[in-house]
VEXZABA-857693 format. One record per atom (N, C-alpha, C, O, CB): z, x, y. Coordinates in pm, whole numbers, plus 50000, padded with zeros to 5 digits. Glycine has a CB too. Layout:
ZXY
...
// end
This chain:
099980642184795
100850631784850
100160618284833
098970616984859
101170634484999
100910608184791
100340594884769
101470585084746
102640588884750
099340594884649
101120572484722
102120562184700
101920550784797
100790547384831
103520567784712
103010544784843
102940534084942
102890539985082
103680548785115
104140524684928
101960535185164
101990538685306
103220532385369
103950538885445
100680534085378
103460519685339
104650512685384
105180504485266
104660493685238
104340503585510
106200509385198
106690502185081
107420489485124
108360490185204
107620511184997
107010477985071
107630465485113
109030463785055
109330468784946
106770453785072
109860456885128
111170453085077
111010440484992
110440430585040
112190450785194
111490440484870
111330428484786
112130416684843
113220418284897
111790431384641
111550404884828
112220392584868
113310389484767
113090389784646
111210380784878
114490386484817
115610382984729
115660367884712
115670360384810
116950388284786
115700363384586
115720349184555
116910346384463
117050352984360
114380344684488
117770336684496
118870333284407
118360329384268
117430321384255
119710321784467
118980335084166
118570332084029
117520341483975
117220341183855
118050318284022
116940350084060
115960359884016
116480373984046
117020376484154
114590357484086
116310382983951
116670396983970
115390405083987
114520404883900
117510402283849
115270412184099
114070420284122
114120432584033
115120439784030
113950424484272
113030434883959
112960445983865
112090457583913
112420469183892
112440441083733
110960454183979
109980464884006
109000460484114
108580448984119
109220468583877
108630469984199
107550468084295
106370476684250
106450488984254
108000471784440
105290470284209
104090477484168
103080478284280
103350474184393
103470470984046
101900483684248
100850484784348
100520471284408
100330469984529
099610491184289
100430461284323
100050447884367
101160437784341
101380428784423
098770443384297
101870438984230
102800428484187
104270431884208
104680443484200
102570425484043
105030421284235
106490421984231
106940415584100
106430405184060
107150414884356
107880421884034
108340417183904
109830413783911
110650421783956
108070427883794
110150401683866
111520396683864
111860392083722
110990390283637
111710384983966
113170390083698
113620383683575
114440371483612
115310372083699
114450393583487
114150360083545
114930348083574
116150347183482
116370355783396
114050335583559
116940336783502
118200335683427
117970333183278
118870335583197
119040324383485
116780328483240
116460326383099
115980339183032
115770339382911
115400315683086
115800349983111
115330362583056
113820364083060
113290374083011
115790363982917
113120354183118
111670355283130
111310363683253
112110365183345
111030341183140
110100369083252
109610376683367
108890367383464
108200358083423
108680387983321
109070370083592
108370362883697
107510373083773
108040381883841
109370355383793
106190371683761
105240380883824
104630374283946
104110363083940
104130385083724
104700381484058
104150376284184
103070385984232
103360397584261
105280374584292
101820381184239
100700389584281
100580389184433
100300378684490
099380384984214
100780400484498
100660401384643
099200402984683
098310403084598
101510413184696
098960404184812
097620406884864
097420421784894
096470425484962
097370398684990
098320430184842
098190444584864
096950449984794
096480444284695
099450451984814
096430460984847
095280467484785
095520482484786
096090487984880
093960463984859
095070489184679
095260503684668
093900510484657
092910504584613
096140507184545
093880522984698
092680531384686
093110545884692
094000549484770
091630528084798
092480554084612
092760568384609
094260571184595
094810580084661
092230575084736
094920563384508
096330565084474
097280561384587
098470564384580
096580579284433
096770554984691
097610549884799
097590534584796
096540528484775
097130555184937
098750528484818
098810514284846
098720512884998
099580517785071
100150507584789
097670506385044
097310506585186
098210497285268
098830488185214
095850502585204
098280499785399
099120491385484
098500477985519
099190469185572
099440498685611
097210476085489
096510463685523
096320455285398
095920460385293
095140466685588
096620442285407
096430433285293
095080426285301
094470425385407
097560422985288
094630421285185
093380413685176
093740399085150
094210395885041
092440419385062
093550390185247
093980376185230
093420369885102
092240371485070
093540367985351
094270362785030
093930355284908
093750364184786
093520358984676
092690347384929
093840377184800
093570385984685
094500382984567
094040382184453
093710400584726
095790381384594
096730378684486
096440365684415
096600364684293
098130378484539
096010355584490
095670342684427
094400343784345
094290337584239
095520331784534
093420351484392
092210353584313
092550360284180
092090355984074
091180362184392
093370370884186
093740377884063
094460368583966
094200368783846
094620389984094
095360360384019
096140351483933
095270340683873
095340338183752
097280345084013
094450334183955
093630323183906
092580328183807
092300321583707
092970315884022
091990339683837
090980345083746
091600349483613
091020347283507
090250356983812
092780355483618
093460359283494
093750347083408
093550347383286
094770366783525
094220336283470
094490324083393
093230318683328
093260314083214
095100313383484
092110319283400
090840314683345
090450323183224
090020317983121
089730315083452
090600336283237
090250345083126
091200343383008
090760343682893
090260359583172
092490341583034
093410339282923
092940327682837
093030328082714
094830336482974
092420317182901
091900305682826
090680309482743
090540304782630
091540294282921
089800317782797
088590321682725
088900330482603
088120330882508
087640329082818
090030337382606
090360347182502
091430342382406
091810349682314
090810359982566
091920330082425
093120325482355
092970325882203
093970327882133
093460311582398
091770323882150
091600323982005
091560338181948
091660340081827
090330316581966
091410348182036
091380362081992
092760368581996
093160375581903
090410370082077
093480366082105
094790372082122
095630363082212
095130358582315
094680386482182
096870360282176
097710352082262
098080359482391
098050371782396
098990347782188
098430351782495
098820357882623
100290355182651
100960347882579
097950352482738
100770361182758
102210361082786
102640349982881
103840348782909
102630374282842
101730341782933
102080331983036
102800320082975
102320313882880
100820327383111
103970316983030
104730305282989
104520293483083
104460281983040
106200308582982
104390296483214
104320285783313
103750291183444
103900302983475
105700279483336
103110282283520
102700285583657
103560277983758
103290278183878
101210282183678
104610271283708
105490263583798
106360273183879
106910282683825
106380253783717
106470270584008
107250279284095
108740278084063
109250266984051
106990275884243
109440289184050
110890288584036
111530282784162
110970283684272
111470302584007
112680276884145
113370270884259
113750281384363
114180292384329
114630263384211
113570277784488
114060286184597
113150297384640
113530305284727
115330291784558
111950298384582
111060309384621
110270305584747
110170293684779
110080312884505
109720315384820
108930312384938
107680304084904
107130305284794
108510325285009
107260295884997
106070287484976
104840295984951
103910291584882
105840278285096
104810307985006
103650316684991
103460321384847
102390326684815
103790328785083
104460319484760
104300323384621
103430313584543
103030316484430
105660324584554
103120302284600
102270292384534
100910298484502
100270304484588
102090279784623
100480296984376
099160301784335
099090316484300
098040321484259
098190299084442
100210323484315
100210337784285
101350341684191
101640353584173
100310345884414
102010331684131
103210334184051
103030329483907
102540318383883
104420327184114
103410337883814
103370334583671
104740337383610
105330347883633
102260342683598
105230327883533
106430329983452
105950333883312
105170326783250
107350316983449
106430345283264
105850351383144
106920355483043
108080357583078
105020363583182
106500356382919
107370361682815
107710376282844
106880383782895
106720360282676
108920379882812
109320393882817
108900400382684
109340396082577
110860395382841
108070410482692
107490416682573
107960431082559
108440437182654
105970416082579
107800436382439
107960450782417
106590457082440
105700456482355
108510453982269
106430463082557
105100467382600
104670480382531
105470489482510
105090469282752
103390480982496
102820493382444
102620503082561
102100498982664
101460490682369
103030515582547
103010525082659
101650531382681
101540543682692
104030535882637
100610523082687
099250528482699
098360518382771
098480506382750
098670532082560
097480523382856
096440515082916
095290514282815
094720524482776
095950520983054
094950502182774
093920500282672
092580497582741
092310486282784
094290488482575
091760507782751
090510507182826
089330505782730
089230512982630
090340519682914
088440496482762
087180495082689
086040497982785
086050493482899
087040480882626
085050505482737
083880508882818
082620504682743
082450507882625
083850524082852
081750497582813
080450494382758
079340501482831
078190501582787
080220479582763
079700507482944
078740514583029
079400527483077
080620528583082
078280505783151
078580537083111
079080550283149
079170551483301
078160550383371
078190561483092
080390553783351
080580555983494
082000560983514
082760561983417
080310542983577
082380564083635
083750567883667
084200580483597
083430589983582
084670556683633
085470580483552
086030592283486
085330595083354
085260606583310
087530590483463
084810584483289
084060586483165
082790594583189
082440603283110
083710573083102
082110591483299
080900598983334
081230613583361
080510622583317
080210592783457
082330616083434
082690629883466
082940637983339
082500649483329
083950630083556
083650632083242
083880639283116
082580641083040
082330651782984
084900631683029
081740630683037
080470631482964
079600642783019
078960649882943
079720618182972
079580644283150
078740654783211
079200668683173
078410678083174
078730653383362
080490670083141
081010683083100
080850685782951
080550696982911
082470683983137
081060675282868
081180677982724
080410668382634
080440669782512
082600677482686
079710658682695
079010648182618
079970639882535
079600634382430
077950654482527
081220638882583
082220630582517
082930622082622
082880625082742
083230639182439
083590611282575
084540603682658
085780601582573
085710595682465
083920589982707
086920606482621
088170606282544
087970612282405
088550607582307
088690591882532
087140622582399
086910629482272
085860623082184
085530628582079
088160630282197
085320611382222
084290604682143
082910609982183
082550609782301
084360589182162
082170614682086
080840620282113
079860609182149
079840598582087
080330628181991
079040611782252
078020602182296
076650608982295
076570621182300
078360596682437
075580600982290
074240606882284
073880614582412
074470612482518
073210596082259
072920623382399
072350630282515
071580620282602
071190609582555
071420641782471
071380623882726
070470616582813
071050604782888
070310597682956
069360611882734
072360602382877
072970591282950
073190595183096
073400606883128
074300587082885
073150585383184
073330587783327
074340577583380
074800568783307
071960586683404
074670578883507
075600569483570
075040555283558
073950552383606
075840573283719
075810546583493
075370532683476
074690529783345
074330518283319
074450529183586
074500539683259
073850537283130
074710528383042
075940529783039
073550550583058
074050519082968
074770511382868
075000520282746
074090527382703
074000498482830
076200519882691
076520527882573
075950521182447
075720509082447
078040529782560
075720528882341
075200522982218
076090511782165
075600502082106
075050533582112
077390512982185
078370502682147
079600504882234
079850516082278
078730503181992
080380494382259
081600496282338
082550506282272
082610507182149
082310482782359
083290513682354
084220523582302
085620521182360
085770516182471
083740537982334
086620525082282
088030524082321
088450537482379
088440547582308
088940519982200
088800537682507
089130550282574
090480548882643
090530546382764
088020554282677
091560550382570
092890547682625
093320557682731
092740568482745
093900547682514
094350553882806
094900562482909
096410560682913
096950550382872
094280559383047
097080570782963
098520569582984
098770560983107
097940560583197
099180583582999
099920554183110
100310546383227
100950555783329
101850563483296
101280534883188
100480554883453
101010563683558
101870555783655
101680543683673
099870570583633
102810562783719
103620556583823
102770554283947
101680559983961
104840565483856
103270545784040
102550543384165
102330556684236
103260564584252
103340533484257
101080559084278
100750571484348
100280582584257
099980593584304
101930576084423
100210579884126
099730589984033
098540584583954
098350572483942
100860594283937
097740593983901
096560590183823
096940586483680
097780593083619
095540601583822
096310575783626
096300574183481
095510585883423
094570590883486
095670560383438
095870590283304
095190601683243
094580597483110
095290592483022
096160613583223
093280599383095
092620595982970
093180604382855
093450616282871
091090598082981
093360597782740
093870604882622
093020600882503
092260591282509
095380601582597
093150608282396
092380605482275
093060594482194
094240591682211
092220618182189
092280588382106
092840578482013
093920584881926
094930578581894
091740572381925
093700597281887
094680604181803
096010605781875
097070604981813
094150617981762
095960607882007
097200608982083
097920595582090
099150595182083
096900614182225
097170584782104
097780571482102
098460568981968
099590564081962
096730560482131
097760572381859
098340570581726
099610578881709
100560574481643
097330574381618
099640590681767
100830599081760
102000592581835
103140593281791
100540613181818
101680586081949
102730580282033
103280567281975
104490564981977
102210577882172
102380558681925
102820545081887
102710542381737
103150531881691
102000534881961
102140551681662
101950549681519
100540545081488
099890538581571
102950539681466
100070548381370
098680545681333
098370530681329
097310526481374
098370551881198
099290522681275
099030508281263
098930501781401
098030493781425
100130501581181
099860504981490
099830499181625
098590503781701
097960495781770
101100502881704
098240516481689
097040521681756
095790514081709
094930510681790
096870536781730
095710511481579
094560504181526
094530489881580
093470484681612
094600503981372
095710483481588
095780470081645
095300469981790
094530461181830
097210464681637
095760479681868
095390480282010
093890482382026
093260475982110
096160491682080
093320491181945
091880493681955
091090481281917
090140477581987
091480505481865
091470474881807
090730463081763
090790451881867
089780445781899
091280458081630
091990449281920
092160438582018
091410441782147
090800432882207
093650436182048
091450454182190
090770458282313
089260456182302
088650450482392
091070472882346
088680460782192
087220459582177
086790445182155
085730441082202
086750468182060
087600437382084
087240423482061
087280415482192
086370407582219
088190417081958
088320417582272
088420410182398
087370414782498
086810406682571
089830411782458
087100427882501
086040432782588
084690426482550
083950421882637
085950448082582
084390426382422
083090421282378
082930406582412
081870402382458
082930423282228
083990398582390
083940384482428
083710382882578
082860375182621
085250377282386
084480390382657
084350389282802
083000394282852
082420388482944
085470396982870
082500404982793
081180410282831
080100399682811
079230397882897
080840422882750
080160392782698
079130382682668
079240370682762
078230365182805
079250378082522
080460366682794
080660355582889
080120359483026
079420351783090
082150351682899
080460371483070
080020375983203
078510377083210
077910373583311
080660389483237
077880381983103
076420383383102
075730370083129
074730369583200
075950389182968
076260359383071
075660346183090
075760341583236
075040332483278
076330335982999
076640347883311
076840344283451
076240354583545
076520354583665
078320342783481
075410363483490
074710373183572
075550384883617
075250391283718
074170366483690
076600387883541
077490398883576
077630408383458
077810403983344
078880393683620
077550421183485
077790431483384
079240435683392
079730439283499
076840443783404
079940435083279
081300440383270
081180454683218
081040456883098
082210431483175
081230464283310
081020478283273
082190483783194
082000490383092
080780486783397
083390481183241
084590485583169
085770477383219
085700470583322
084850500883189
086840477983145
088040470483183
089240476583114
089100483983017
087910455483146
090430473383165
091640477883098
092560465983071
092660456783152
092370488683182
093220466582956
094180456482916
095540462982896
095650474882869
093720449282786
096570454682912
097920458882873
098400449182766
098300436982780
098900459082996
098930454882659
099410446782547
100890449482523
101400460382550
098590449782420
101560439382472
102930440782429
103140433082300
102230426682250
103900435882537
104340433882247
104660427082122
105750416782144
106790419582204
105090437182015
105490404682095
106480394082087
106900393381941
106250386681861
105910380082140
107980400281906
108270402481765
107210411581706
107040422881752
108340388981686
106480406781605
105390414581545
104020410381597
103010415781554
105420413181393
103980400681689
102710395281737
102220402881860
102960404381957
102840380381770
100980407681855
100370414481969
099970404182074
099320394182042
099140422981925
100350406582199
100130397182309
099510404682426
099950415782459
101460390182351
098500398782490
097920404882609
098740400682730
099140389082742
096420400982627
098990410182821
099910407882931
099300412283064
098160416883071
101220415282907
100100410583169
099740414583305
098520406683351
098440394583326
099460429883312
097560413183417
096330406483458
095230409983358
095320420083288
095920410483603
094190401583351
093060404883265
091760402183338
091590391783402
093120396883134
090840411683326
089440409783365
089290404983509
088540395683538
088780399883271
090020411583598
089910409083742
089170420683807
088970430983743
091310407083807
088760419283934
088150430684002
089090442584020
088630453584048
087650426184137
090410440584005
091340451784012
091420459483881
091750471383882
092710446784051
091120452983769
091280459483639
089950461983569
089920466983457
092170451183550
088850458483635
087530458883570
086460463283669
086620462083790
087160445083511
085370468583614
084180470783696
083180459683664
082650458983553
083560484983670
082920451183761
081910440683750
080720444483837
080880447783954
082490426783793
079530444183779
078300447283853
077360435283851
077240428683748
077600459783793
076700432283962
075670421783958
074520426083868
073910436583891
075160418484101
074220418083767
073210422083667
071840423983729
071070432583685
073130411683557
071530415883830
070180416683889
069960429683967
068820433083998
069940404883981
071050436983997
070900449584071
071190461783985
071210473084036
071830449484192
071420459783857
071750470983769
070580480483757
069470476283722
072170465983632
070800492983784
069760503183778
070410516583745
070900523283836
068970503983913
070420520583618
071080533083581
070490545083656
069310545383689
070960535383431
071350554783681
070920566883749
071700569483877
071560580083938
069470566083780
072510559783917
073320561584037
074470551484032
074530543083943
072460559584167
075390552584128
076500543084134
075970528984158
075040526984235
077490547084245
076580519184090
076120505484099
076920497684204
078090500584225
076240498583961
076290487884270
077080478884355
078070471084267
077770467984152
076150468984434
079240468184322
080280462384235
081130452184310
081180451784433
081170473384179
081800443884229
082720433784283
084140439384280
084920436184190
082630420384201
084460447584375
085800453484376
086100458784515
085620453484615
085930464784270
086900469384520
087360474784647
086450485984701
086910494684775
088780480084631
085160485784664
084280496584704
084140497484856
084020508484911
082910494684641
084160485884923
084110486385071
085280494485126
085130501985222
084130472085130
086430492885065
087620500085109
087460515085085
087710523185175
088880494885037
087030518684965
086850532884934
085810539185027
086020550085080
086410534784787
084690532185046
083620537685129
084090539785273
083770549885335
082400528485127
084860530185326
085320531585464
086330542885477
086290550385574
085930518485514
087240544085380
088250554485388
087650568485388
088190577685450
089230553185273
086530570185319
085890583285313
084800585085419
084100595185418
085300585485175
084660575385509
083650576185614
084200583185739
085410584585755
083130562085650
083300587285824
083720593385951
084460583486038
085330587386116
082510598886026
084130570686025
084780560386108
086280560086086
087040557986181
084180546686078
086730561985962
088170561085935
088920573085990
090080571986030
088420559985785
088250584885993
088910596886040
089970602385945
090740611185982
089540594286172
090000596985821
091040601085727
090570612485640
089450612385590
091480589385640
091430622385622
091160633685534
091830631185400
093050632285387
091650647085598
091040627685301
091590624285170
092400635885111
093350633585036
090470620385073
092030648185143
092710659885089
093900664185174
094620673585139
091740671385076
094120657385286
095200661285376
096530655085340
096680648985234
094840657485516
097500656685428
098860652085405
099130638285464
100130631985430
099840661985461
098250633485552
098500620885620
098080608985532
097090609785460
097750620485753
098830597985537
098430585985463
097210579485526
096910582185643
099580575885457
096490571185453
095300564685508
095660554785618
096770549385622
094530557485397
094720552285708
094970543185819
094810528585778
094390525485667
094030546285935
095170519585870
094950505285850
093450502385843
092650509385904
095610496985964
093090492085767
091680488285752
091230479685870
092000471385919
091460480785619
090000481685917
089460472786020
089120459085962
088990457485841
088220479086084
088990449186050
088800435486004
087510433785925
087480425985829
088790426086122
086450440885962
085180438985891
085280443785746
084620438185659
084040446485962
086100453985718
086300458585581
087170448585504
086910445785387
086950472585579
088190443285569
089040432985508
088200420885469
088300415985357
090160428785605
087360416085561
086550404085536
085550406385423
085370397785337
085800399985664
084890418085423
083890420985320
084540422385182
083980418185081
083110433785354
085730428385179
086430430085052
086890416584997
086720413784878
087630439585068
087470408285083
087880394885039
086680387184984
086800380484881
088530387185156
085550388085052
084360380785008
083920385184869
083470376884790
083220382885108
084040397984837
083660402884705
084580397384595
084120393484489
083670418084703
085880397284622
086820391784525
086530376984499
086510372584384
088270393584573
086310369484607
086030355284593
084710352984520
084610344184435
086000348384731
083690360884552
082400359384486
082510362184336
081900355184255
081350368784549
083290372284299
083490375184157
084120363084087
083690359283979
084370387684139
085130357284149
085790345584090
084800334084074
084740327983967
086980341184178
084020331284178
083120319784174
082000321784073
081630312384003
082540317284311
081430333984066
080330336283972
080810335783828
080110330683741
079670349784000
081990340983803
082490341283665
082910327283618
082550323083508
083680350983653
083650320183700
084230307483657
083300295683681
083430285283616
085530305083728
082360297283777
081530285783817
082260275683902
081760264683924
080990278883696
083440279383951
084260270284033
084320275584175
084620287284194
085710268783974
084030267184275
084130271584415
085570275384450
086520268884406
083630260484510
085720285884528
087050289884573
087530280284682
086750276284769
087040304484626
088800276684676
089350268184782
090820271184797
091490265184881
089140253084751
// end
């Protein structure tokens, strides 16, 4: 059992048609046919969208994505048309709303890994592979890989797991030429972002991109290189052999699995509301990631 603990009712705005409620974002279409993406402060963990929000989280994701789109613009175009608020929307949408091109989306999560952890580590421990790609012996949790690898996954509905798939499966689904484009763009953007982050004292362990097509042009969409879509580790604390401290929702995961929460992850009950100290610590991590990467104070 998983999904939304309390699924929100979408806000109705004249001139906008509500299309979808995601884990974090609400998606609308305007009268011109463009998409309007609104990043909420919702947070998910263990396939649940939690009942407690993290203040400013949606604005951090939006502002950081815009910053990254600028850093990557010479490699791949992005889908953002405007950050101007549509008429009649709530004031709270300020800073969390993007008007974007409507694209023909590729049905795959494009994941790049430069370090071994998470689901990649679990597969490696069983077979010395990740998504079918053979890796050297002797790697541990947090090891840097010899070179970044493309490890795609299927897109899952809210409350379900993305599932890692092989490159060959992606080629079967979308065709060999499109699969090659997705792999090349994923690795190029990851490598650029990894190098930028390194200069700021942050390790980009892995990240996922979503791509679509504007005619024949490949375009990066949704969010990019945020703590929700990436594993960022403080470089000064990197020590392979165990789980690394990270700029993400780890405080939330740790609390949910602690005795304090009283929640049984394997049970039928949804997770409880987060206490204020977990909310505050999680918000601080998102803000710190933004400030360290961009060099701009949060305000």
